[in-house]
N, C-alpha and C positions, 0 to 999 in steps of 0.2 A: 189333374196336376196344374197348378198355376204357373204359366211360363213367365210371367212378369217378375222382374227383379224385386227382391224385398228391399224396401227403402230403409236405409240405416237411420237409426234414431239420432236426432240432433239436440244439442243443448239450446235452450231458449234463455233469453234474458238480454240485458243491455251490455254492449261492448264499450268499455271506457277507453278513451284516447289518452295516451301519455302526455302529460303537460310538457310544453316545450321547454320550460325552465328546468324540468327534471331530467331532460335528455342531456347526456354528457357530450359536449361538443368535441369533435375530433381535433387533436392538436395537428395543425397544418401550417407550419412556418412558410412553406413554399407558396401557398395561396395568399398568406399575409404579405409576403414580399411582393408578389405580383400586384396586389392592391395598392401598396405604398409606392412602389416604383412607377406604376402607371400614373398615379396622381402627381408624383414629383415631376415626371417627364412632361406632363401636360401644363404644369405651372411655369416651366421655363426657369430662367435664372433669377427671377425676381424674388429676393429673400422675403419680402413682406408677404407675397402670395404663397410662398412655400410655408411660412409660419402659419398662415390662415388655414391652409389645407391640412397641415399636421394637427392643428388645434381642433378643427372640425372632425377629422377622422378619428380622433381620440374618443368620440362619443359612440362610434360604430365598431371600431377595431379595438381588440384587447391589448393595449400597449403593455400592461403589466405582465401578461402571459407571454407575449412575444418581445419582451424587452431586449433580449440578446440579439434577436434578428433586427429589430429597429436600430439598435446601436451599430450593427454591422453595415446596414444600409446607409445610415447618415455619415458614417466615417469612411467606409470602403466602397460604397455603391451597391453592395449586394452581400448575401450571406457568405460567410467564409467557410470553406471546406476544411477538413482536417489538414494541418500543415500550413494554414494561413492563406491558401490560394482561393480565388473567387471562381465559383462554378461558371462555366461557359454555357451551361444548359438553360440558365435563367436570365431573364431580361435584367439589365443593369440600369442604374440611373447615373447621369453625369453630374447630378447635384449631390456631391459628397465632398468630404474633407480632402480626400486624396487627389481629386481632380481640380481642386480650387487653385486660384493663383497663389503663388508663394510670396505673400507680403503680409505685413502685420495687420493692416486694415481689414483684409479679407478674413484673416484668422479670427479677428475680434467679432466679425459678423457670424462666423460659424460657431463661435462660442455660445451663441444663443441656443445651442442644443440643450443647455441646462434647463430651458423652459419645459422640457419633456421628461423631467426627473421622475414624475409620478409613474412612468412606465417601467422604471428600473426597480430591481429588488433592493432591499436595504443594503445588502452586501455590495451590490454593484454601485449604488449611490455613494457608499463610504469610500470605495476605491477611487471613484471619479473625483470625489471631493478632495481626497489626499493628493491625487495627481494634479488637480487644479491649483491647490495651494503651493505645490512645488514649482509649477510653471509660473505662478505669480511671483514667487520668491526669486526665481531666476530671471525675471523680466521677459519671459517668452510671450506672455499675453498681458493685456492691460487690465487693471482693476475694474474697468468699466463692465467686464463680464459679470460682475456681482449683481448688476442691475437685473439680470435674468432671474435672480432669486426673488425679486419683488413681485413676480407675477402672482395674481390673486389665487389662481388655481393651486399652486404649490405652497403658497403661504398659509392658506386656511387649513390645510391638512397637516401642517407642522413639518412638512418636508424641507422647506427653506431653512428654518432654524437648525434642524438636525444636520443638514448638509453643511451649513456655515460653521458648525462646531468643528468638524473634521477639516474643512478648508482652512480655517484660521489656525488650528493647531499645527498643521503642516507648514503653513506660511510663517508663523512666528518661530517654529522650531528651526526652520532654515535660515531665517533672518532674525528680526526682533520687532517689538511692537512699534518702535520709532520708525523703522523702515515701512512697516504696514501703514502707519498713520500718514506718512509722506505720500505713499502710492494712492491711498484713498482720497487725500485732499486734491491731488492732481486731477482727478476725474469727478470731483464734487460728490464723492460717495461717503465722505466722513460724517455727514449729518443725516444720512438716510438709513443707517443700520437698524433703526427701530422698525422699519418697514418689513423686516424679516418676520414680524409677528402680525396677527390680525389686528384690526383697529381697536378692538376691546381689550387687547393686551399690550398695546403700544405705549408703554411707560418705561421710564428709566429704572424704576424699581424692579419691574418684571424682567427687563433685559439683564440687569445686573445679577439677579438671582439665578436666572437660567444659565448664563455663561459662567458665572462663578462656580455653580454646582457642577458644570461640565469641565472645570479645571482651566478656565480662561479668565481669571481675575483681571489680568492686564487689559483684556479687551473690554471688560466691564468698567474698569477705571477710565479707559479712553472714552467710552460712551458717556460716562458721567461728566467728564471734563468738557466734551463737546456740547453737552446740554447746558453746562454752566456758561460756556462761551456764548452760546446762542441767547441765553437769558440776559447776559451782560450787553450784548448788541441791541436787544430789544429795549432794554432799560436806557441805554445811551440814546437811542433813537427818540424815545418818548421824552427824555430829558431835554434834548435839543428842540423838540417841538414845543415844549412848555416855555423854554427861553425865547423862542421865536414869537410865541404868542404874547410874551411879556407878562407871564404869570408872576405873582409876587413870590418872594423868596420863602415866605412861611409855608405856602402851599407846596412849593418845589421840595423843600427840605422834608416836609411831612411825607410826601409821596416816596422820596428816595429812601427814607428810613423804614417805611413800610415794606418796600421791595427788598431791602437788606434783610429784614426778618424772614420774608417769604422764601428767598433764594439762598439764605445763609452766606451772603457776601460780606466779607470783612471790611472794616473801615479802610484798611490799607489798599484793598482792591478798589473800593468805591472812590477814594480821592483821585485815583488815576482816571476813572470814568468821568468824574466831575470836571477835572482839569481839561480833558480832551473835549468835553462838551462845551465848556466855556470858551475855549480857544477856537472852536469850529463854528461858533454861532455868529461870527462877524467876518466881513470881507476886509482883509488886511491890505493896507497901502503897500505898493511895490517898492517905494523909495525908503531906503534904510533910515534916513534922517527923520522921516515922518512916522514910520511904523513904531519907533521907540515911544514917542509921545502918545500915539494912539493906543499902544498896549498898556501903558500906565493908566490912562484914562479908563480903558475897558476893565482892567483888573481891579481898579479901585472900586468900580461899580459892583463887581461880582465877588469882592473879598468876603462879604458876610456868608456867601454860599460855600466858599472854600474853607472858611473858618469852622463851619458846622461839621466838617468831616476831617478835621485835623486835631481831634481831642487827645490823640496819643502821639508820643514822640516818634514811633515808627511810621505813622501816617505823614508826619512832617518831613521825614527823611525821604519817603516815597515821592512826595510832592516836589521836593528839591531836585531829585533825580529826574522827574518828569519835566521840570522846567529846563534843566540842563540839556536833556535829550531834544526837547522841542526847539530850543534856541540853536542847537547844533544842526538839526535836520532842516531848519528853516533859516537859511543864511542871513536873511535880512534882520533876524533877531539876535545875531551874535553879540552885538554891542549893547543889547537891552537886558542881558541876563542880570547884571549887578543891580540895575535899577528896579527890576521886577522883584528881586529878593528883598531889597531894602523896603520897597512899598509894602510887601506882605509882612515884613517884620514890624513895620509901623502899625499895620492893621491887626496885629496880634494873631496872624495866621501862622507865622513861623516864630519859633523861640530862639534865644541865644544858643541854647544847648544843641538844638537841631542843626543850626547853621555851622557851629563849630565842629560838630561831629561830621557833617557832610564835607567840610573843608579838609579835615585831617584824615578821614578814612572811608567815608561812605559815598564819595563821588564815583562816577563811572568814567570810562576812557574818553567818551565823546567830548571833544573840545576841552579836555582837562587843563592843559597848560594855559589856554586863553582865559577860561573862566576863573581858575585859581588866581591868576594875575589880577583880573578885575576885582576879585573879592579880597585881595591881600590887605589893603588899608582898612577896610571895614572890619575884617576879622581881627586885626591887631587892636582896633579900637574896642571891639566887643570884649576881647580878653581883658583889657584895662577896666572896662565897665564892670565886668564880672568880678574883678578883684576889688571893687569898691572904690576905685580911683576917680570915678565920675558919677555923682548921684543923679545927674540930669541926663543919663545916657540915652533916653528916648527922644531927646529934643536937640541933639547937638549935630545932626547931620542935615545936609540939604539934599533932597531926593534927586534933583536934576543935576547934581554935581558929583564929581569923583572925589571931592575933598571933604573930609569930615572935620568940623571945627569943634574944639574942646572949650567948655566954659570954665 
């Protein structure tokens, strides 16, 4: 009899290891909290260092999976237990919203939490966006917080634009687009909304379609208006540079007309730009008695340029109003108004009809009584000329006098 144990048969072959990516990682919010809290406590109170830590940790820790835990930590300092209390069993961080100083500047800094929107679920982002919109509408936070949405990481995945839809819907619902526009301008965000999209989609057309389709046509219109304002500023800058170089009027007029076609700027808008450019390309004398003579000489030189963009009656009225406003806003020009109008009348920039219409109904409130009084005699004379009582009406006045002589 064989006393040795009989060896059991064994299976032969290769044993395959389970791929790491196929192993389901255990959901462990406690360990996630410990990792985040430890890092936050090590960075101290330096907001820039905190932002760098959170950004770097996003590559190793699953922010999307632990979005609720991350939000609890950044707002309350640790995970919230049922009932809203914070567990004493876990390490807390002092870097959180609830332990921060109670002032607007600090709250604006903490609003940079929006940088980590990728970690939240779509539903959580929507709720946060609506809350942010309400806080903006009530003036609890500054519109500067929107700058967090321009972070490349959230822009390229479309998170920023989607978040902005809910934010602006809440904001506009609580207030209106005019209030939103004012708030955006205060923090220089009014011209940056295109940055909600990646560079290859950063156009007014794409912006307009995206937000119009989302039910925010008023925001689309605002963005279009901002782009138009930007284009006009660039045009005026180039126009002033051409004048400073002494470019001939033919080239300047050709350039302006080409830009009008490209940007769909009307002649009524353009004459305002041309007038502002003409009046800003010279250093004016500070003495009232000298600035009048200087302005007549200057405008006589540039009258062909003004004439090129007053082919319509409405454009002439706009120019008259611009002259009125300029002379009122620049007190040294108060006595020059009538002389400027007469000069431009002689140069065929302004017509009798436009001047009479401005006098009777199209003038604005600025300096109204002073300028209407200055123009009274000339307007009376124009009315007689229009009635055919003076066939030499273009040669019967003296530019540098307030008296109009009849032949």
